[in-house]
OpenMM code with the backbone's topology and positions (N, CA, C; nanometers):
from openmm import Vec3, app, unit

residues = "MET ALA LEU VAL GLN ALA ARG LYS GLU ARG GLY ASP ILE SER GLN ALA GLN VAL ALA ARG ASP LEU LYS MET SER ARG SER TYR TYR ASN GLN ILE GLU ASN GLY VAL ARG LEU PRO SER LEU ARG LEU ALA THR LYS ILE ALA ARG TYR PHE GLY ARG ARG VAL ASP GLU LEU".split()
positions = [
    Vec3(10.5725, 16.4468, 8.9305),
    Vec3(10.7065, 16.4977, 8.9497),
    Vec3(10.7114, 16.5985, 9.0639),
    Vec3(10.6008, 16.6686, 9.0864),
    Vec3(10.5987, 16.7674, 9.1942),
    Vec3(10.6164, 16.7009, 9.3303),
    Vec3(10.5684, 16.5786, 9.3451),
    Vec3(10.5857, 16.5084, 9.4723),
    Vec3(10.7324, 16.4754, 9.4974),
    Vec3(10.8029, 16.4379, 9.3942),
    Vec3(10.9456, 16.4079, 9.4088),
    Vec3(11.0187, 16.5341, 9.4532),
    Vec3(10.9890, 16.6453, 9.3885),
    Vec3(11.0535, 16.7717, 9.4234),
    Vec3(11.0178, 16.8124, 9.5661),
    Vec3(10.8916, 16.7997, 9.6037),
    Vec3(10.8487, 16.8351, 9.7397),
    Vec3(10.9200, 16.7477, 9.8422),
    Vec3(10.9348, 16.6201, 9.8102),
    Vec3(11.0025, 16.5274, 9.9014),
    Vec3(11.1493, 16.5660, 9.9180),
    Vec3(11.2146, 16.6013, 9.8091),
    Vec3(11.3560, 16.6396, 9.8159),
    Vec3(11.3739, 16.7724, 9.8898),
    Vec3(11.2812, 16.8650, 9.8696),
    Vec3(11.2885, 16.9935, 9.9395),
    Vec3(11.2692, 16.9762, 10.0896),
    Vec3(11.2045, 16.8697, 10.1281),
    Vec3(11.1815, 16.8440, 10.2706),
    Vec3(11.3039, 16.7791, 10.3354),
    Vec3(11.4085, 16.7655, 10.2640),
    Vec3(11.5311, 16.7116, 10.3220),
    Vec3(11.5701, 16.5793, 10.2608),
    Vec3(11.5261, 16.5567, 10.1376),
    Vec3(11.5600, 16.4338, 10.0660),
    Vec3(11.5232, 16.3095, 10.1466),
    Vec3(11.4026, 16.3095, 10.2029),
    Vec3(11.3556, 16.1926, 10.2771),
    Vec3(11.3114, 16.0840, 10.1804),
    Vec3(11.3100, 15.9634, 10.2254),
    Vec3(11.2764, 15.8501, 10.1391),
    Vec3(11.1255, 15.8351, 10.1226),
    Vec3(11.0875, 15.7644, 10.0184),
    Vec3(10.9466, 15.7303, 9.9989),
    Vec3(10.8964, 15.6494, 10.1172),
    Vec3(10.9795, 15.5624, 10.1681),
    Vec3(10.9402, 15.4789, 10.2819),
    Vec3(10.9069, 15.5646, 10.4032),
    Vec3(10.9858, 15.6693, 10.4271),
    Vec3(10.9597, 15.7573, 10.5418),
    Vec3(10.8295, 15.8338, 10.5226),
    Vec3(10.8067, 15.8852, 10.4029),
    Vec3(10.6815, 15.9565, 10.3752),
    Vec3(10.5637, 15.8622, 10.3964),
    Vec3(10.5740, 15.7426, 10.3416),
    Vec3(10.4662, 15.6442, 10.3551),
    Vec3(10.4396, 15.6118, 10.5018),
    Vec3(10.5447, 15.5928, 10.5798),
    Vec3(10.5267, 15.5664, 10.7242),
    Vec3(10.4571, 15.6830, 10.7927),
    Vec3(10.5038, 15.8038, 10.7646),
    Vec3(10.4464, 15.9227, 10.8274),
    Vec3(10.2991, 15.9407, 10.7910),
    Vec3(10.2632, 15.9023, 10.6688),
    Vec3(10.1250, 15.9170, 10.6222),
    Vec3(10.0420, 15.7909, 10.6435),
    Vec3(10.1046, 15.6898, 10.7030),
    Vec3(10.0374, 15.5637, 10.7363),
    Vec3(9.9777, 15.4942, 10.6130),
    Vec3(10.0658, 15.4716, 10.5151),
    Vec3(10.0283, 15.3966, 10.3953),
    Vec3(10.1476, 15.3117, 10.3552),
    Vec3(10.1256, 15.2185, 10.2652),
    Vec3(10.2375, 15.1349, 10.2216),
    Vec3(10.3303, 15.2153, 10.1308),
    Vec3(10.4567, 15.1772, 10.1315),
    Vec3(10.5532, 15.2441, 10.0453),
    Vec3(10.5178, 15.2240, 9.8989),
    Vec3(10.4716, 15.1046, 9.8649),
    Vec3(10.4398, 15.0772, 9.7245),
    Vec3(10.3228, 15.1631, 9.6765),
    Vec3(10.2240, 15.1852, 9.7627),
    Vec3(10.1107, 15.2704, 9.7245),
    Vec3(10.1575, 15.4149, 9.7067),
    Vec3(10.2398, 15.4639, 9.7999),
    Vec3(10.2917, 15.6004, 9.7855),
    Vec3(10.3749, 15.6115, 9.6576),
    Vec3(10.4554, 15.5109, 9.6280),
    Vec3(10.5360, 15.5094, 9.5065),
    Vec3(10.4474, 15.5209, 9.3830),
    Vec3(10.3370, 15.4488, 9.3815),
    Vec3(10.2449, 15.4546, 9.2679),
    Vec3(10.1836, 15.5937, 9.2531),
    Vec3(10.1518, 15.6565, 9.3650),
    Vec3(10.0983, 15.7929, 9.3602),
    Vec3(10.2056, 15.8881, 9.3078),
    Vec3(10.3258, 15.8786, 9.3624),
    Vec3(10.4353, 15.9673, 9.3229),
    Vec3(10.4685, 15.9526, 9.1748),
    Vec3(10.4566, 15.8323, 9.1212),
    Vec3(10.4896, 15.8070, 8.9811),
    Vec3(10.3706, 15.8211, 8.8870),
    Vec3(10.2554, 15.8625, 8.9395),
    Vec3(10.1391, 15.8876, 8.8554),
    Vec3(10.0649, 15.7639, 8.8104),
    Vec3(10.0954, 15.6494, 8.8690),
    Vec3(10.0270, 15.5248, 8.8334),
    Vec3(9.8870, 15.5227, 8.8943),
    Vec3(9.8754, 15.5752, 9.0173),
    Vec3(9.7463, 15.5806, 9.0870),
    Vec3(9.7205, 15.7232, 9.1311),
    Vec3(9.5928, 15.7571, 9.1392),
    Vec3(9.5523, 15.8875, 9.1889),
    Vec3(9.4966, 15.8715, 9.3292),
    Vec3(9.5397, 15.9544, 9.4222),
    Vec3(9.4865, 15.9444, 9.5580),
    Vec3(9.3467, 16.0047, 9.5652),
    Vec3(9.2721, 15.9641, 9.6653),
    Vec3(9.1429, 16.0271, 9.6908),
    Vec3(9.1682, 16.1728, 9.7289),
    Vec3(9.0642, 16.2534, 9.7270),
    Vec3(9.0791, 16.3933, 9.7651),
    Vec3(9.1270, 16.4043, 9.9095),
    Vec3(9.0743, 16.3194, 9.9947),
    Vec3(9.1149, 16.3201, 10.1362),
    Vec3(9.2652, 16.2909, 10.1496),
    Vec3(9.3124, 16.1887, 10.0781),
    Vec3(9.4541, 16.1532, 10.0854),
    Vec3(9.5410, 16.2594, 10.0185),
    Vec3(9.4946, 16.3145, 9.9070),
    Vec3(9.5700, 16.4209, 9.8402),
    Vec3(9.5866, 16.5407, 9.9333),
    Vec3(9.4823, 16.5719, 10.0088),
    Vec3(9.4887, 16.6813, 10.1055),
    Vec3(9.5888, 16.6500, 10.2156),
    Vec3(9.5883, 16.5263, 10.2620),
    Vec3(9.6817, 16.4833, 10.3665),
    Vec3(9.8266, 16.4934, 10.3167),
    Vec3(9.8505, 16.4501, 10.1940),
    Vec3(9.9846, 16.4575, 10.1354),
    Vec3(10.0270, 16.6037, 10.1189),
    Vec3(9.9360, 16.6869, 10.0693),
    Vec3(9.9669, 16.8288, 10.0502),
    Vec3(10.0035, 16.8953, 10.1826),
    Vec3(9.9278, 16.8667, 10.2864),
    Vec3(9.9586, 16.9240, 10.4187),
    Vec3(10.0944, 16.8763, 10.4689),
    Vec3(10.1244, 16.7516, 10.4447),
    Vec3(10.2528, 16.6948, 10.4876),
    Vec3(10.3691, 16.7736, 10.4279),
    Vec3(10.3546, 16.8113, 10.3011),
    Vec3(10.4611, 16.8833, 10.2321),
    Vec3(10.4452, 17.0353, 10.2397),
    Vec3(10.3416, 17.0824, 10.3082),
    Vec3(10.3208, 17.2265, 10.3207),
    Vec3(10.2833, 17.2928, 10.1903),
    Vec3(10.2066, 17.2220, 10.1103),
    Vec3(10.1654, 17.2723, 9.9791),
    Vec3(10.0142, 17.2655, 9.9653),
    Vec3(9.9641, 17.3255, 9.8585),
    Vec3(9.8228, 17.3105, 9.8236),
    Vec3(9.8098, 17.1878, 9.7339),
    Vec3(9.6926, 17.1285, 9.7331),
    Vec3(9.6692, 17.0091, 9.6506),
    Vec3(9.6995, 17.0388, 9.5042),
    Vec3(9.6588, 17.1548, 9.4559),
    Vec3(9.6796, 17.1863, 9.3143),
    Vec3(9.8268, 17.2079, 9.2782),
    Vec3(9.9136, 17.2189, 9.3781),
    Vec3(10.0568, 17.2319, 9.3510),
    Vec3(10.1236, 17.0957, 9.3343),
    Vec3(10.0522, 16.9916, 9.3713),
    Vec3(10.1097, 16.8581, 9.3617),
    Vec3(10.0617, 16.7930, 9.2352),
] * unit.nanometer
topology = app.Topology()
chain = topology.addChain("A")
for resn in residues:
    res = topology.addResidue(resn, chain)
    for name in ("N", "CA", "C"):
        topology.addAtom(name, app.Element.getBySymbol(name[0]), res)
């Protein structure tokens, strides 16, 4: 849920835009955002930096 909030705080951008910016498929990002899949530490760090947060805040 923290990813949804972070995405909305960034200007209500779409999952597709986040996925494009992070160079991953929208469906994979959707699975991460919905807790279906866990990202690697490297990817979690990349996502956290994208949203200006720490990994443990996501």
